[in-house]
C-alpha positions in Angstrom: 0.0 0.0 0.0 2.8 2.5 0.9 4.7 1.7 -2.3 1.5 2.3 -4.3 0.9 5.6 -2.7 4.5 6.6 -3.3 4.2 5.7 -7.0 0.9 7.7 -7.3 2.6 10.7 -5.7 5.5 10.4 -8.1 3.2 10.5 -11.2 1.3 13.4 -9.7 4.5 15.3 -9.5 5.3 14.4 -13.1 1.9 15.7 -14.2 2.2 18.9 -12.3 5.7 19.7 -13.7 4.5 19.1 -17.3 1.3 21.1 -16.7 3.4 24.1 -15.6 5.6 23.8 -18.7 2.7 23.4 -21.1 0.8 26.3 -19.5 3.8 28.6 -19.3 2.8 30.9 -22.2 -0.5 31.6 -20.5 1.3 33.3 -17.6 3.6 35.4 -19.9 1.1 37.9 -21.3 1.5 41.7 -21.1 0.2 44.7 -23.0 3.2 44.6 -25.4 3.1 40.8 -25.6 -0.5 39.6 -26.1 -1.7 36.0 -25.6 -0.6 33.5 -28.3 -3.0 32.6 -31.0 -4.2 29.0 -31.4 -1.6 28.2 -34.1 1.2 29.9 -32.1 0.3 27.9 -29.0 0.2 24.6 -31.0 3.7 25.4 -32.4 4.9 26.1 -28.8 3.5 22.7 -27.7 5.6 20.8 -30.2 8.8 21.6 -28.2 7.6 20.3 -24.7 5.9 17.3 -26.4 9.2 16.5 -28.0 10.9 16.9 -24.6 8.3 14.5 -23.2 9.1 12.0 -25.9 12.8 12.1 -25.1 12.2 12.0 -21.4 9.8 9.0 -21.3 11.5 6.9 -24.0 14.6 7.1 -21.7 12.5 6.7 -18.6 10.6 3.6 -19.7 12.9 1.9 -22.2 16.5 3.0 -22.8 17.5 3.3 -19.1 16.3 -0.2 -18.2 17.4 -1.9 -21.4 20.8 -0.3 -21.8 22.0 2.0 -19.0 20.9 -0.4 -16.2 22.7 -3.2 -18.0 25.9 -1.3 -18.3 25.7 -0.8 -22.0 26.7 2.8 -21.8 28.0 3.2 -25.3 24.8 1.9 -27.0 22.8 4.1 -24.6 24.6 7.2 -25.6 24.4 6.4 -29.3 20.6 5.8 -29.1 20.1 9.0 -27.2 22.0 10.9 -29.9 19.8 9.4 -32.6 16.7 10.0 -30.5 17.6 13.7 -30.0 18.4 14.1 -33.6 15.1 12.5 -34.6 13.2 14.8 -32.2 14.9 17.9 -33.4 14.3 16.9 -37.0 10.6 16.1 -36.4 10.1 19.5 -34.7 11.8 21.3 -37.5 9.8 19.6 -40.2 6.5 20.2 -38.4 7.4 23.9 -38.0 8.4 24.1 -41.7 5.6 22.1 -43.4 2.7 21.4 -41.0 2.7 24.6 -38.8 4.6 27.2 -40.8 5.2 30.5 -39.1 3.1 33.6 -39.6 3.8 34.8 -43.1 3.2 38.4 -42.1 6.5 38.1 -40.4 9.3 37.5 -42.9 11.6 34.7 -41.9 14.9 35.8 -40.5 18.1 34.7 -42.2 20.7 33.6 -39.7 24.4 33.4 -40.4 25.9 29.9 -40.4 27.5 30.5 -37.0 24.2 31.7 -35.5 22.4 28.6 -36.9 25.0 26.3 -35.5 24.7 28.0 -32.1 20.9 27.8 -32.3 21.1 24.0 -33.1 23.7 23.5 -30.3 21.5 25.2 -27.7 18.5 23.1 -28.8 20.6 19.9 -28.7 21.8 20.9 -25.2 18.2 21.3 -24.0 17.4 17.8 -25.2 20.5 16.4 -23.6 19.5 18.1 -20.3 16.0 16.5 -20.6 17.6 13.1 -21.2 19.9 13.7 -18.2 16.9 14.7 -16.1 15.1 11.4 -17.1 18.2 9.4 -16.0 18.4 11.3 -12.7 14.7 11.0 -11.9 14.6 7.3 -12.8 17.8 6.4 -10.9 16.6 8.4 -7.9 13.2 6.7 -7.9 15.0 3.3 -8.2 17.3 4.2 -5.3 14.3 5.2 -3.2 12.5 1.9 -4.0 15.6 -0.1 -3.3 16.1 1.8 0.0 12.5 1.3 1.0 12.8 -2.4 0.2 16.0 -2.6 2.2 14.4 -0.9 5.2 11.4 -3.1 4.9 13.6 -6.2 4.8 15.6 -4.9 7.7 12.4 -4.2 9.7 11.1 -7.7 9.0 14.4 -9.3 9.9 14.5 -7.3 13.2 10.9 -8.3 13.9 11.7 -11.9 13.3 14.8 -11.7 15.5 12.8 -9.9 18.2 10.1 -12.6 18.1 12.8 -15.3 18.4 14.3 -13.5 21.5 10.8 -13.4 23.1 10.4 -17.1 22.4 13.7 -17.7 24.1 12.8 -15.6 27.1 9.5 -17.4 27.9 11.0 -20.9 28.4 14.0 -19.3 30.1 11.8 -17.6 32.6 9.7 -20.7 33.2 12.9 -22.8 33.6 14.3 -20.5 36.3 11.0 -20.3 38.2 10.4 -24.0 38.1 13.8 -24.6 39.5 12.9 -22.3 42.4 9.7 -24.1 43.1 11.5 -27.5 42.8 13.8 -26.3 45.6 10.8 -25.1 47.7 9.0 -28.4 47.4 11.8 -30.1 49.3 11.6 -27.5 52.1 7.9 -26.6 52.4 5.4 -28.5 50.1 2.4 -26.3 51.3 4.2 -23.1 50.3 5.2 -24.7 47.1 1.5 -25.2 46.2 1.0 -21.5 46.7 4.0 -20.8 44.6 2.6 -22.9 41.7 -0.7 -20.9 41.9 1.3 -17.6 41.8 3.4 -18.9 38.9 0.3 -19.6 36.8 -0.6 -15.9 37.2 2.9 -14.8 36.1 2.9 -17.2 33.2 -0.4 -15.7 31.9 1.4 -12.4 31.7 4.5 -13.9 30.1 2.5 -15.7 27.5 0.0 -13.0 26.6 1.6 -9.7 27.6 5.1 -10.9 26.4 3.9 -11.2 22.8 2.7 -7.6 22.6 5.0 -4.8 21.4 4.2 -2.6 24.4 2.4 -2.9 27.7 1.5 -0.4 30.3 4.4 0.3 32.6 2.1 -0.4 35.6 1.6 -4.0 34.3 5.3 -4.5 34.0 5.9 -3.2 37.5 3.2 -5.4 39.0 4.7 -8.4 37.2 8.1 -7.7 38.8 6.4 -7.2 42.2 4.6 -10.6 42.0 7.8 -12.3 40.8 9.8 -10.9 43.8 7.0 -12.1 46.2 7.3 -15.5 44.6 11.1 -15.6 45.1 10.8 -14.5 48.7 8.8 -17.6 49.7 11.8 -19.9 49.6 14.4 -17.5 50.9 16.0 -18.2 54.3 15.8 -15.6 57.0 19.4 -14.4 56.6 18.8 -13.1 53.1 17.8 -9.5 53.1 15.7 -8.3 50.2 14.9 -4.6 49.7 12.6 -3.5 46.9 11.6 0.0 45.7 9.0 0.1 43.0 6.8 2.9 41.8 3.3 2.5 43.3 1.3 4.2 40.6 3.5 4.8 37.5 2.2 7.1 34.9 0.6 5.9 31.7 3.8 5.3 29.8 4.0 2.2 27.6 7.1 -0.1 27.6 8.3 -3.2 25.9 7.4 -6.2 28.0 9.7 -8.3 30.1 12.7 -6.0 30.2 13.4 -6.1 33.9 12.9 -9.8 34.6 16.4 -10.8 33.4 18.0 -8.3 35.8 15.8 -9.4 38.7 16.3 -13.1 38.0 20.1 -12.5 37.8 20.1 -10.7 41.2 18.3 -13.6 42.9 20.3 -16.2 41.0 23.8 -14.9 42.0 22.9 -12.9 45.1 21.5 -15.6 47.4 23.7 -18.0 49.3 22.5 -21.2 50.9 24.5 -20.8 54.0 25.9 -17.3 54.2 24.3 -13.9 54.8 23.4 -12.3 51.5 21.2 -9.6 50.1 19.3 -8.4 47.0 18.4 -4.8 46.4 16.0 -3.8 43.5 15.0 -0.3 42.6 12.8 0.9 39.7 12.2 4.6 39.3 10.4 6.8 36.8 11.1 10.5 36.4 9.3 12.0 33.4 10.1 9.9 30.4 13.3 8.4 32.1 12.9 4.9 33.4 15.7 3.4 35.5 16.2 0.0 37.0 19.0 -0.7 39.4 19.9 -4.0 41.1 22.7 -4.8 43.5 23.3 -8.1 45.2 26.0 -10.0 47.2 28.1 -12.0 44.8 27.8 -15.7 45.0 28.3 -16.7 41.3 27.0 -20.2 40.5 29.5 -22.6 39.0 28.7 -24.5 35.8 27.8 -27.6 37.8 25.4 -25.9 40.2 23.7 -23.4 37.9 20.5 -25.0 36.5 18.9 -21.8 35.4 20.1 -21.4 31.9 22.8 -18.9 32.8 23.9 -16.5 30.1 20.7 -16.4 28.2 18.8 -13.7 30.1 21.3 -10.8 30.0 22.5 -11.4 26.5 18.8 -11.6 25.4 18.0 -8.4 27.2 21.0 -6.5 25.6 19.9 -7.6 22.1 16.3 -6.7 22.6 17.2 -3.3 23.8 19.3 -2.7 20.7 16.3 -3.6 18.6 13.6 -1.8 20.5 15.3 1.3 22.0 18.4 1.9 19.7 20.3 4.9 21.0 17.8 5.5 23.8 19.0 3.1 26.5 22.0 2.4 28.8 22.7 -1.1 30.1 25.6 -1.8 32.4 26.2 -4.9 34.5 29.1 -6.5 36.2 30.9 -7.3 39.5 32.2 -4.4 41.5 34.3 -5.6 44.4 32.2 -8.1 46.3 28.9 -6.8 44.9 27.2 -7.4 41.5 25.4 -4.5 40.0 23.2 -3.9 37.0 21.8 -0.7 35.8 19.3 -0.1 33.0 18.1 3.4 31.9 15.5 3.9 29.1 14.2 7.0 27.5 10.5 6.4 26.9 9.9 9.6 24.9 8.6 9.0 21.4 
């Protein structure tokens, strides 16, 4: 649809330009220069019509068949012949079909003046042919660029959809691991956790497939996830959470914070040592920030059953696709603490 509208707009511009050229004599009247007679106007039309013939024969035929196929020599020769034919046709029409007003005796030009007159006319036709090439090549470049952008957009959408599909089982895998650990400790609380998990999965499966969700829904999802994680935590693990109670009506891509929060719980909780997890999400105007800090107890390859490495790499790539140039993501260990910081500009 967009390409069709662009094509229609292009032809409308063609029509307007030629209409201005054809109607030009109608705007050049003055007391000492009266409006053209019908015969004079028809004689005038022969020149722009010949220009149109040169322009569109190049536009529709010669450029595609010769110039686009790198047959430059043949393209130039055919244009020379075309221009010569157009000039000859106009001259013959002026001389035999639409002769000038006989009340005005024809002017006899010296040979040099005649050559200069023919040269100026030929130059005009060359400029018309050049304009045809420029317009056609520009239009072709715009179409190719539009096709490239559309292909890039489709590729990005496909990649983003693939990242979403990776995120869903990754989230489920991590949460089920937590519930599995809870079953061994407190089966009754594990049942509650399964119920809470079903509510979270509903959001992941339905909200996660949308391009944007209300910021409030995303914050509520994080709040419920943290509550689920707290069920199985021992008493020596300190968790502090700061979330906006009633965020404004901004929209945000879904499931952006979950990887940071998961990572904080995954590497911040020890089974036998004091540990902590701090999570803070703030909104100031269109600036959204998420900060996590946790004690650093990195899981080894043998003990990590949570699909380590998928979440943060996934998040980084999604941010590049959704918020290019409008986000900051930093994460890493600082001393004995692991920190992650995400800032997003939500302005359109």
